[in-house]
One Martini backbone bead per residue (centre of mass of N, CA, C, O) as a GRO file, in nm:
protein
  145
    1MET     BB    1   8.757   7.748  10.879
    2THR     BB    2   9.037   7.605  11.005
    3GLU     BB    3   9.231   7.331  11.048
    4ARG     BB    4   9.408   7.196  11.306
    5ALA     BB    5   9.716   7.071  11.366
    6PHE     BB    6   9.814   6.807  11.574
    7VAL     BB    7  10.101   6.741  11.754
    8SER     BB    8  10.239   6.449  11.867
    9GLU     BB    9  10.428   6.382  12.144
   10THR     BB   10  10.706   6.186  12.239
   11PHE     BB   11  10.826   6.087  12.552
   12GLU     BB   12  11.132   6.021  12.703
   13THR     BB   13  11.291   5.849  12.944
   14ILE     BB   14  11.575   5.996  13.109
   15ARG     BB   15  11.869   5.898  13.242
   16TYR     BB   16  12.123   5.992  13.485
   17THR     BB   17  12.470   5.948  13.470
   18ALA     BB   18  12.791   5.826  13.608
   19ASP     BB   19  13.145   5.772  13.510
   20VAL     BB   20  13.465   5.593  13.590
   21VAL     BB   21  13.805   5.637  13.494
   22VAL     BB   22  14.056   5.447  13.650
   23THR     BB   23  14.406   5.515  13.649
   24THR     BB   24  14.731   5.419  13.624
   25THR     BB   25  15.065   5.495  13.565
   26ASP     BB   26  15.106   5.160  13.480
   27GLY     BB   27  14.828   5.043  13.324
   28TYR     BB   28  14.558   5.059  13.486
   29VAL     BB   29  14.213   4.955  13.562
   30LEU     BB   30  13.915   5.010  13.718
   31LEU     BB   31  13.696   4.742  13.822
   32ILE     BB   32  13.368   4.620  13.847
   33GLU     BB   33  13.144   4.395  13.991
   34ARG     BB   34  12.832   4.316  13.933
   35GLY     BB   35  12.542   4.275  14.156
   36TRP     BB   36  12.337   4.358  13.918
   37ASP     BB   37  12.101   4.408  13.718
   38PRO     BB   38  12.247   4.451  13.460
   39PHE     BB   39  12.519   4.251  13.432
   40LYS     BB   40  12.561   4.034  13.628
   41GLY     BB   41  12.904   3.956  13.684
   42GLN     BB   42  13.017   4.196  13.539
   43TRP     BB   43  13.228   4.425  13.401
   44ALA     BB   44  13.288   4.772  13.518
   45LEU     BB   45  13.247   5.081  13.575
   46PRO     BB   46  13.225   5.314  13.786
   47GLY     BB   47  12.876   5.396  13.876
   48GLY     BB   48  12.576   5.613  13.845
   49HIS     BB   49  12.333   5.789  13.960
   50VAL     BB   50  12.201   6.095  13.964
   51ASP     BB   51  12.112   6.308  14.200
   52PRO     BB   52  11.924   6.522  14.324
   53GLY     BB   53  12.121   6.821  14.314
   54GLU     BB   54  12.341   6.678  14.133
   55THR     BB   55  12.623   6.638  13.982
   56SER     BB   56  12.810   6.438  13.779
   57ARG     BB   57  13.076   6.477  13.935
   58ALA     BB   58  12.975   6.414  14.212
   59ALA     BB   59  12.858   6.131  14.146
   60ALA     BB   60  13.125   6.004  14.063
   61ALA     BB   61  13.271   6.036  14.335
   62ARG     BB   62  13.060   5.881  14.499
   63GLU     BB   63  13.056   5.610  14.344
   64LEU     BB   64  13.353   5.546  14.378
   65ALA     BB   65  13.340   5.519  14.684
   66GLU     BB   66  13.098   5.312  14.706
   67GLU     BB   67  13.219   5.081  14.494
   68ALA     BB   68  13.576   5.120  14.562
   69GLY     BB   69  13.704   5.320  14.792
   70VAL     BB   70  13.756   5.580  14.620
   71HIS     BB   71  13.888   5.907  14.701
   72ALA     BB   72  13.751   6.207  14.552
   73ALA     BB   73  13.740   6.506  14.420
   74PRO     BB   74  13.550   6.633  14.181
   75GLU     BB   75  13.787   6.823  14.069
   76GLU     BB   76  13.974   6.570  13.987
   77LEU     BB   77  13.783   6.527  13.757
   78THR     BB   78  13.782   6.450  13.408
   79GLN     BB   79  13.619   6.500  13.125
   80ILE     BB   80  13.539   6.286  12.852
   81GLY     BB   81  13.204   6.261  12.815
   82THR     BB   82  12.919   6.180  12.633
   83PHE     BB   83  12.677   5.910  12.657
   84ASP     BB   84  12.369   5.840  12.426
   85GLN     BB   85  12.298   5.580  12.330
   86PRO     BB   86  11.991   5.427  12.305
   87ASP     BB   87  12.127   5.109  12.373
   88ARG     BB   88  12.328   5.119  12.636
   89ASP     BB   89  12.064   5.019  12.796
   90PRO     BB   90  11.818   4.777  12.877
   91ARG     BB   91  11.624   4.968  13.062
   92GLY     BB   92  11.689   5.221  12.873
   93ARG     BB   93  11.744   5.554  12.879
   94TYR     BB   94  12.089   5.648  12.899
   95VAL     BB   95  12.285   5.911  13.030
   96THR     BB   96  12.640   5.973  13.027
   97VAL     BB   97  12.907   6.092  13.230
   98ALA     BB   98  13.253   6.093  13.182
   99TYR     BB   99  13.541   6.013  13.382
  100HIS     BB  100  13.888   6.101  13.503
  101LEU     BB  101  14.140   5.915  13.690
  102THR     BB  102  14.458   5.942  13.841
  103VAL     BB  103  14.664   5.691  14.003
  104ILE     BB  104  14.859   5.521  14.207
  105PRO     BB  105  15.014   5.254  14.251
  106GLY     BB  106  14.838   5.068  14.504
  107THR     BB  107  14.560   5.144  14.517
  108ILE     BB  108  14.305   5.088  14.720
  109VAL     BB  109  14.033   4.849  14.688
  110GLU     BB  110  13.668   4.832  14.765
  111ALA     BB  111  13.391   4.679  14.769
  112GLY     BB  112  13.061   4.825  14.716
  113ASP     BB  113  12.735   4.823  14.712
  114ASP     BB  114  12.699   4.714  14.375
  115ALA     BB  115  12.957   4.561  14.438
  116THR     BB  116  13.153   4.235  14.456
  117ASN     BB  117  13.398   4.371  14.302
  118ALA     BB  118  13.750   4.512  14.299
  119GLN     BB  119  13.984   4.578  14.032
  120TRP     BB  120  14.289   4.560  13.870
  121TRP     BB  121  14.354   4.610  13.524
  122PRO     BB  122  14.502   4.553  13.236
  123LEU     BB  123  14.473   4.727  12.947
  124SER     BB  124  14.587   4.467  12.781
  125ASP     BB  125  14.364   4.270  12.976
  126LEU     BB  126  14.048   4.268  12.925
  127PRO     BB  127  13.743   4.218  12.985
  128PRO     BB  128  13.441   4.208  12.933
  129LEU     BB  129  13.204   4.475  12.901
  130ALA     BB  130  12.969   4.660  13.005
  131PHE     BB  131  12.781   4.811  12.804
  132ASP     BB  132  12.988   5.101  12.689
  133HIS     BB  133  13.281   5.088  12.834
  134ALA     BB  134  13.476   5.048  12.595
  135ASP     BB  135  13.410   5.323  12.460
  136ILE     BB  136  13.501   5.497  12.697
  137LEU     BB  137  13.792   5.405  12.687
  138ARG     BB  138  13.846   5.483  12.388
  139ALA     BB  139  13.791   5.798  12.439
  140LEU     BB  140  14.061   5.822  12.620
  141ILE     BB  141  14.297   5.715  12.442
  142ILE     BB  142  14.359   5.397  12.463
  143PRO     BB  143  14.546   5.196  12.260
  144THR     BB  144  14.494   4.894  12.414
  145VAL     BB  145  14.156   4.887  12.366
   0.00000   0.00000   0.00000
């Protein structure tokens, strides 16, 4: 009789999120000031958790409306990519799908939900960003970031 080797697998909890890069046609990007840790008080892209039964695109549209008061249909959002670096969030393993939306200059934003502030920033003069949000902006191929 031979001994069987049992392999022990370690499973990691992975959380699923969606983020949105909203730019204007004249070179601004929408950022929200985070109201909660991690990174409380720092600037970030609008985004958050994907709810059960929801697609990441639908979550991105919902979070954009909740955090910044900008309403877009999910199909208006174009996928930028998936970001899954193991250390991108200090709370644990988070995988996000990022989307892009272009709006006209003067689009009104209003902070809500997890955001304490929402405002337009010139792409040429951004504050330090929370998480890996600078990487997400670079992935959109914005040469000034």
